[in-house]
C-alpha positions, 0 to 999 in steps of 0.5 A, a space after each residue: 884504766 887498770 891502774 886507776 881503777 885497781 889503786 882506787 879500790 885498793 887505796 879505799 878498802 885500806 882507808 876503811 879498814 877492810 880486808 879483801 874478804 870483808 870487801 867481798 862480803 859487803 859488796 856481795 861479790 866473790 873474793 876472787 873478783 876483788 883480787 882480780 880487780 885489785 890486780 887490775 884484771 883487764 875484763 871485768 863485769 861492769 855491774 859487779 865492779 859498780 856493786 863494789 864502788 857503791 860502797 864507796 859512793 862512786 860508780 863507773 861511767 864515760 871518762 874522756 880520753 886524751 886527745 892523742 888517742 884516736 876518737 870514733 871520727 877518725 876510725 870511720 
């Protein structure tokens, strides 16, 4: 997850010509949050992630995992 989300945000930010500071301001989040997001911090507030993603017409949601990973039914 880390690389996909962080790479997406960083790539889109650069494509739109925004600095991290500008992105933070436009999304209504702190600069530290943007830096953590782009560095792939494992624990981030989903509502804030979505604030940033909305600027690029995206939002976080459930994504299927590879079949090799454990499913909930296997854990029971």
